[in-house]
Each structure stands twice: as C-alpha cells, then as structure tokens.
C-alpha positions as CSV (number, residue, x, y, z in Angstrom):
1,X,-36.2,12.4,-27.3
2,X,-38.4,15.3,-29.0
3,X,-41.1,13.2,-30.7
4,X,-42.8,12.8,-27.5
5,X,-43.2,16.4,-27.2
6,X,-44.4,16.5,-30.8
7,X,-46.7,13.7,-30.1
8,X,-48.1,15.8,-26.8
9,X,-48.5,19.0,-28.9
10,X,-50.3,17.6,-32.0
11,X,-52.5,15.7,-29.7
12,X,-53.2,19.2,-28.1
13,X,-53.5,20.6,-31.6
14,X,-56.1,17.9,-32.7
15,X,-58.3,18.6,-29.7
16,X,-58.0,22.5,-30.0
17,X,-59.0,22.3,-33.5
18,X,-62.0,20.1,-33.2
19,X,-63.3,22.4,-30.5
20,X,-62.8,25.6,-32.4
21,X,-61.8,26.0,-36.0
22,X,-62.5,28.4,-38.7
23,X,-65.9,28.2,-40.7
24,X,-65.2,26.3,-44.0
25,X,-61.5,24.9,-42.9
26,X,-60.9,21.2,-42.6
27,X,-57.8,19.8,-41.0
28,X,-57.5,16.1,-39.7
29,X,-54.4,13.7,-39.2
30,X,-54.1,11.0,-41.9
31,X,-55.0,7.7,-40.9
32,X,-52.2,4.7,-41.2
33,X,-52.8,1.4,-43.1
34,X,-53.5,-0.2,-39.7
35,X,-56.5,2.0,-39.3
36,X,-54.2,4.4,-36.6
37,X,-54.2,8.0,-36.6
38,X,-50.9,9.7,-37.6
39,X,-50.6,12.7,-36.2
40,X,-47.5,13.8,-38.0
41,X,-49.2,13.9,-41.2
42,X,-52.6,16.2,-41.7
43,X,-54.8,16.7,-44.5
44,X,-56.3,20.1,-44.6
45,X,-58.5,22.2,-47.0
46,X,-58.6,25.7,-46.8
47,X,-61.3,28.0,-48.7
48,X,-60.8,30.8,-50.8
49,X,-61.8,34.1,-48.8
50,X,-65.1,35.3,-50.3
51,X,-64.6,38.8,-52.7
52,X,-61.3,37.5,-54.0
53,X,-60.6,35.6,-57.1
54,X,-59.8,32.5,-54.8
55,X,-63.6,32.2,-53.7
56,X,-65.4,29.2,-54.2
57,X,-62.5,27.0,-54.1
58,X,-61.7,24.9,-51.4
59,X,-57.7,24.5,-51.6
60,X,-56.0,20.9,-50.3
61,X,-53.1,21.4,-48.1
62,X,-50.8,18.6,-46.5
63,X,-49.2,19.9,-43.0
64,X,-45.9,17.4,-42.3
65,X,-44.7,17.7,-38.6
66,X,-41.3,16.5,-37.6
67,X,-40.1,14.9,-34.5
68,X,-38.6,18.3,-33.8
69,X,-42.2,19.9,-33.7
70,X,-42.9,22.7,-32.2
71,X,-39.2,23.7,-32.3
72,X,-39.2,23.5,-35.9
73,X,-42.1,24.6,-38.4
74,X,-43.8,21.9,-40.2
75,X,-43.7,21.6,-44.0
76,X,-46.7,22.5,-45.5
77,X,-47.7,21.9,-49.3
78,X,-50.7,22.4,-51.6
79,X,-50.7,19.9,-54.6
80,X,-47.6,20.1,-57.0
81,X,-47.9,22.7,-59.7
82,X,-50.4,24.8,-57.7
83,X,-50.4,28.3,-59.2
84,X,-49.2,30.7,-56.7
85,X,-46.2,33.1,-56.8
86,X,-45.1,32.1,-53.3
87,X,-45.5,28.1,-53.9
88,X,-43.0,26.0,-55.4
89,X,-43.5,23.5,-58.3
90,X,-43.7,20.6,-55.9
91,X,-46.1,22.4,-53.6
92,X,-44.3,23.4,-51.0
93,X,-45.4,27.0,-49.4
94,X,-43.1,29.9,-48.8
95,X,-44.7,31.8,-45.9
96,X,-42.5,33.7,-43.5
97,X,-44.1,32.2,-40.5
98,X,-43.3,28.6,-41.8
99,X,-39.8,29.9,-41.9
100,X,-37.7,32.7,-40.6
101,X,-40.8,34.0,-38.3
102,X,-41.5,30.3,-36.8
103,X,-42.4,30.3,-33.1
104,X,-43.2,27.4,-31.4
105,X,-46.2,29.0,-30.1
106,X,-47.9,29.1,-33.6
107,X,-50.9,26.7,-33.9
108,X,-52.3,24.9,-36.6
109,X,-55.2,27.3,-36.8
110,X,-52.7,30.4,-37.0
111,X,-50.8,28.4,-39.8
112,X,-54.0,27.6,-42.3
113,X,-55.3,31.2,-41.7
114,X,-51.7,32.2,-42.8
115,X,-51.6,30.5,-45.8
116,X,-55.4,31.5,-46.6
117,X,-54.1,35.2,-46.3
118,X,-51.2,34.2,-48.7
119,X,-53.5,33.1,-51.4
120,X,-54.7,36.6,-52.1
121,X,-52.1,38.6,-50.8
122,X,-49.0,37.0,-52.2
123,X,-45.5,38.5,-51.3
124,X,-43.7,39.6,-54.1
125,X,-40.2,39.7,-52.3
126,X,-40.5,36.3,-51.8
127,X,-41.2,34.4,-55.2
128,X,-41.1,30.5,-55.7
129,X,-42.7,30.1,-59.0
130,X,-41.6,32.2,-61.9
131,X,-44.6,32.3,-64.1
132,X,-47.3,33.1,-61.4
133,X,-44.7,35.9,-60.1
134,X,-44.4,37.4,-63.3
135,X,-48.2,37.4,-64.0
136,X,-48.7,38.8,-60.6
137,X,-46.3,41.7,-61.1
138,X,-46.9,42.4,-64.5
139,X,-50.1,41.1,-66.1
140,X,-52.7,41.4,-63.1
141,X,-55.7,40.2,-65.3
142,X,-54.1,37.1,-66.8
143,X,-53.1,36.4,-63.3
144,X,-56.6,36.8,-61.8
145,X,-58.0,34.7,-64.9
146,X,-55.3,31.6,-63.8
147,X,-56.5,32.0,-60.2
148,X,-60.2,31.9,-61.1
149,X,-59.5,28.9,-63.1
150,X,-57.6,27.1,-60.6
151,X,-60.6,28.0,-58.0
152,X,-62.4,25.8,-60.6
153,X,-60.2,22.6,-60.2
154,X,-61.1,22.9,-56.4
155,X,-64.6,23.5,-55.8
156,X,-66.4,23.6,-52.5
157,X,-68.4,20.6,-52.4
158,X,-71.6,20.4,-50.4
159,X,-71.1,17.4,-47.6
160,X,-74.6,17.8,-46.2
C-alpha cells in the first residue's frame, strides 16, 4: 500500500522543513480532533516578495497530499475567490510543478517557493480565472491595485 511510502516521505518533509525553511514561510501539518498530527494536510503561509505588489501580505495555502504521494503531486489551494490569474475560483493553484512538470523529488520547500514565484509572475498561457487574467494582460494598473488590496486582506502579523 502506497500510503506507507507517503507517510514516510511526509515525516521526512516535516523534519527537513523544521530544520531549514525560507524566512517568513510557515508550513505545518494540521491537527486532528484527537490531537494527533495529520501529515496529509498542511497549513502553510507564503509571504509576498518585497518590491512587488504582493509585499506585505502573508498568503494562506493548504497542501493536501494523497496516499499516492510522492508519485502524485499534492493539491495546493489558496482560500476560495483568491485573486490571481492562475488560481481557480475554488482556490486551487494552477502551477506546472504541481501538474505536468511534477517530479517525486520536488519538496514542500520547492512547492512553496514555486507558488511564491507564481504570485508576481503569473503564467498568461495557463489562465484559471478570467477576470484576473483580463486585468493582468490588458489593464496592468487595475491588476496591480487589486493585488495590493488583496495584500491588505492577508497582512503579515508580528508573532513575537
């Protein structure tokens, strides 16, 4: 059964993440009602890059792993209605490393860094959301304003 392979890999991913992860990023497995850890569903947050319209925001991402992980890519989602050309209305992220370019060697760290890169460099060849795509390709100023408004909805909070 492949869930044993997935569980082993996710255990290693968690250990690796705790030792070495990019500054400002968070990723941890959800907690089940009984207090145990659910390694198959992680709550993450990705900071917007400084110097971009996304700066100042800390964007929530959920990663859902299947029993077939790492042979099959995880499903990654922002909250529903997240404004971005490559994010479906339900929040699902359209990114090549999560689809056609998936390789079992891709780590949680690489996934989250890839999503961060996607924020400011959308792929106009793979639109998932018509309104965001139209603004991104035809009305850059309006697009930038929408992104900046969204950043205010997900502020970076000082936890210290």
